[in-house]
N, C-alpha and C positions, 0 to 999 in steps of 0.2 A: 465334852463342851459344855462352854461356861457362855455362851451366848446362842438365841435361838434367832435366825434371822428371819424378821418379820417384815412382810410385804401390806402395804397398803395399796388396795386393789379398787377399781372403779366402785360406784355404788352398786351395791348387789350384784357386781360382776356383768354389769351391763354396761353399756355406753348411752352417754348422755345425749339424749336428742332437743333441740328447742328451738322454737321458732319466734325469731324477731319482728316485729312489727313496728316500723317505724312513720314517721308523718302523718301520724292519725290524731283527730284531734275531735271534740263534742261536733257536730251539726256541718262544720263547714268543710268543704272539700280544701284541703290547704294547698294543693298543687296551681287550681285556680287563681287563686291570689299569689301565691309564688310567682309564677310564671307573671301575671299582672304586673305586680312591683317592680320585679326585674327588669321587665321591657320599659316601664318606665325611668327607674335607675341607668339604664343604659341609653334610653334618650337623653338623659342631663348630663352622660358622661361620654359623649360620642369617641370612638377608636376606630381604627384601622385594622383591628384584629379581627380576623375570621369569626363568626359566630359560633358559640359553645353550645354543644348539647345540654350542656349541664344548666343552661340557661334557659330551656325550653324554647317549644316553638310555637309562636304567638299563632302561626298560620293554622294552628290544629287546635287553638284554645275554645273553638265552638265544641269540639269534643269533651271537654272538659266541665261537668256542671259546676255549679257553685258551691252546692250541698251533696252529703252522702247521707240519707236518711237513718233513723235510726232504727228502723225498721230492719235496716239489712246488717247492722253490727248486732242486732239481737239473732238476726238468721246466723248470722256465720257464727257468732261467739255459742251460741247453743251447739251447734255443730260440732265446733271445736272440745266442746265439753263431754259431748257423747263420744269422740274419738280418742278422747285421753291426751289432746294436747296441749303443751305447758310452752311457756316461755316470757317474751317481755312483750308489752304494748305500751308504746308512747301516749303521751298526753300534752301537746304543747301549751305552756299553762298561758297564753298571750297570742294563740296563734295568727301572724300576721298582721298582728294590733287590732284585727275586730272586735274582738272581747276577753273577758278572761272568763278562765273556766271556773273558777269560784263566785264572780259576778254574772254570768249569762252574755247572750249574744242579744240585745236588743234589738237589732234588725232582723231578726229569726223569730218565728214562732216561740210562744214561751213553753208550748206544750212539747214540740220536739226537743228541745234543749233538756226539758225536766225527763222526758223518757230515755235520750241519751245517756243521764247521767244514772238514771237508775240502771240500765241494763250495764253501765260500767261497774257499778258496786255489786250487783247480783250476779252478773253472768260474765265478765271479762275478769274482774279483779282476782276472782278464786282460782285463778286457772295461768294466769298472767302477772308476772310483776308491773307495774305503772313505774314508769319512769318520765320524767319531765325530757323534754327534748331543747333545751335553754329555754331561753323567751319566746321569742317568735318565729323560729327557724327562718326568718328574712333579715330585716334590717334590725342592727341593735341597737337596745334602748337605751337612753339616757336614763336614769335610776331616777336622776333628781327632778329631773321634768317627765319623764314617761314619754318625751317625744323620741321618734325615729332620728338616728343617726343616719349619715352615709355610708357606716359602714357596714358589711354583712356578717352575721353569724359564720357562715360556711365558708367566707371568702377570706375578710379581712382578719378575722378571728380564728384562721388557723394559726395563725401565730398572736396571742392575744396579749393584750396588757396583763401583764401578770398580777399587778395591786390589787384593780376592782374585780378580779377575775372571782375569787370566794363569794363575795356581796352578789355578783351577778347570780350566780350557782345558787348561793342563797334564797335571791328572789324568787327564782325560778321553784325550786323545792316549798317556799313558802306560801305561792298560789295552790300550788297543789294540795298541799297540807290544808289551807284553808276549805279547798275544795271534799275534803274527806278522803281525800289521797295520800297520805304520807310513803311518798316514794322512796325505793330499796335502792335508787340507782340514777344514773343520768344518761341519756343516750347523745351523742353528739350532731349535731345536725351538718351534714356533709362533714368536712375534715374539720372541724372546731377543734382547737388546742392541739393539734396532732405535731405540732412544731414547738410544744412547750409541754410534752405529755407528763414529765416529772410534775411540773406544777399543776397542771391540770389535776392528775391526778390525786395532788394534795389539796386541791382547793375543793375538790369535788368530798373528800373526805372530811374536811373540814367543815364543810356546810352541810353535810349528811349528819355529823354530831351536833352541830350546833342547832340545825332546824327540827331533827326527829331522832335524835339521841341514839342514831346508828353509828355503831365504832366499825360497821363492816359491809359498806356499802361496794357498789359495781359499777363500771360503767363501758359503755361501747363504744368503739372508738375505731376497731380496725378489721376488714377482713381479708383474709389471705387464702387464695384458692390456688395459687401454685403448689405443686407437690414439694417441692422446698420448703415449703411456708406452712405445710399444715398447722392447724391450731392448737396451744396447749393454753392454759389461763395463766397467764404472769400475776404476781401478786408483787403490790406495789404498797410502800412506805410501811412495812409491817412491824408490830411492836408486841413480841412474844408476849413478855410479861404483863402488857395490857390488856392485850387482845384485840388490838386496833391494826387491819389493813383494810386494803381495797383492790378489790380484783379485777382484770381486764378480761371482758368476756370477748371473744373473738369469731367473728362467722367466717363459714369456709365455704359458703355461695356468693355470688353475685345475685341480685334480684330477678330472678328467673320465671318470677310468679306475674307481673304485669308492671314491674318497673314504677318507680315515683311518679310519674307522669300519667299514668292510668289511659294511656293511648299505645304502648308498646307491649305488644303481646308476648306473655312467656312462652315456657317451653318444659317442660317436664322431663324430657331426657337432657336437658343439659344439668339435672341434680342426679337423676338414676334411669339408666333405661328401662324399657319392658322388660328383657330380659335378667336384669338386676346385676348388669356387669358393668355396664359403661356411666358415665356421668361424672359429676365430683365426690358425690357421696360415698358409691362402694369403697375407695380407696381409704378415706378417712375412717370410716366405719371398720376396714379390716384392721386398721392399727388401735382401732379402740379409743378414738381421741375425741372429746365433745364434738360433735356436730350440731353447729348451730346455722339453722336456715336464715336469710336476710330475705325480707319481704317490705313492701311500703303499701299504706294501707288505701292510697287512691288505686294502685293499679289491681287489687281482689275487686273492687266495685266496679272500675273499667267502665264509667259512664252508664252504669246500668245493666251493662252486658254480662257481669260478674266474670269474666274471664279468667281473672286471677284466682277466683276462689276454685274454678274450675279444676285450675291447675294444682292448687293445691290438692285438691280431694285425690288426682290422680297420683300426686307425690304419695299421699298419705297411702293409700291404696299398695302403692310399689313398695314402700317401707313396710309393712303391713305381712307383704308375700316373702318378702327377705327376713322377717323376723317372725314367722304365723304364731309361736307359742311364747312370745315376748320374753323369752330367756335372753334375747341378746341386748334389747335397747332399753332404753326406759325415756320418757319425755319427763321432763325439769323445768321449773322455773329457772332462768338465769340466776337468782339469788342465791338459788339453793347448789347450783353447781358451782358460785363463788364460795361459797360458804365450805362446799366438801373440799374444794382443791386450796382453801387455805387450813381446813383441818388438817390435810394429807401431808402438808407441807411445813407447818408451822408447829404441829405437838411433837411431843419427847415421846419417845418408846422404849422400854427396858425390859429386859428378861431376866428372869432367876431361875437355875432348876430349882426342881423339888424332889421328893423320893420318888423312887419306883420308875422315873421316865417321864415326872409331870414336872411342868412349867409354869410358872407366872410371869404376866405379862403387865406390866405398869404402864398406863399413859397418863399426861400431864397436858394438859390443852386449857388455852383460855378461847378454843376455836370450837365450838358445839357444832356440831352437825346430825343430819338424820342419815341412817343408812349405812353407818362407817362400816367397811369392810376390809376382814384381813385375813391374809393368807400364812399358814404356818407349816412348816415342813416337818408334819408328823401325822401321825394317824389317831383320833382322839376317839374314844368313849364318851366322854362326857367334857361340856364346856359350859361355864359358869362365869357370867359378867357380874360385877359388885353384887356377889351372892345370888344372882338370877339365874335358874338352870337355863338353857337355850334347848329348844326343841331340834330333833335332829330330821334332817330332812334328805332325799335319797338321790334328787334331782335338780340341775339348776332351773327348770322352770318353778319348782317349787321353793325356791331361796329367798326367803325374804327376812327383813328385819327380826329379830329374836330365834334364829334359826343357825344350823351350822350343817357343813356339807362335808364327808370325805370321801375324796377320790385318792385312790391309791396311799400314798404316804403324803397327801398334804390334806390340811382341814381351813376349810374356808370359813369364817364365821361375821354375822351382821348384827349390828347392834346400834341403839342411837346414842351419839356420844356426848357427852353432858361436860360443861365447863367445869374444869376443876380436875380430879384422880378418878380413874378408872382402874380397876383391878381384877384380871382375867386369869381364871383357872383352867389350866388345858391337861385333861387325865390322859393317859394312853390307852 
């Protein structure tokens, strides 16, 4: 045999889990201002069309507070940290035009803003990627005048004008960078960019390189919940020689926590039932595909009732019951999922036979990642990666980076994949 078939597995042979949190920003409750501004826009543009649920219900606006306190984000973030939850947390840079996150919110107490930003730095950011969700999440802004236009980011800019798209996204990234949060990617407000996805992905990639020197960002645009559309991680605009690409992170749930409105209660059974058999998540987990849960920040707070937060706690409890020894799943930041899928699809792997049944595996890549996991169809007594001897373990729940595990005639090994050349020695 002149070639040893090597399989790239999920990281540490565990299915990635991630929590997407949309519509979040310091101090203010974006939903309140979104509905208020949308209703004002509808009054200026009367139509005979039936009202859309996505425009919000003005009759329920009294149930939507103008602010979400810093004390709640601290409580929520500390619980997520204790539970090991990872994912993505939006920070809308200029939410509803009320204030820029790098300059503060003059109409609200400075102490509240300062506490929010400290919690974001100390509690949220270590466990969640921070992304811009374009500039306002309401009206498109004229970048020359900083005035609202009559276009909406999630409606008219579903099919955005391509020429200013990069500058628009770069402006959003620049504000977050000035606030101390160089973002790892972007989140689409609604279906922003969906009819120009290739251009949108390229604009995001270019903006990320320009503003943050980031050649491997991600974007969140799509949610696929149908069985024939279960999610993977598409990679766009890859340049293998330069190590440049952008990943599309795809959600596999609708928002069944508390919705963007903050007045539509969620239901954990839609994600995973008490018996762990029903709901959207078990079939995705069974196929070992990235399991990205979608939520919106106002729904967690739910006007102070914390309904969505309680749904999250129950979903986490059930996922723990599904995987009690943490051998099947692992929570990851969305950027880490993107980096891993870039590495698994854009790295070159070759094998060379050695003496007495040994094999050498060579990996050439410009796409580094953590916990890179390979399976080889042979039983090994020793594994070395770039001269470092990996430690053998004997059960999946002990399998971590820097170890290898033998199961019959298969060996799996995990290590941090560096940019450049990696040489692996497999000894029978």
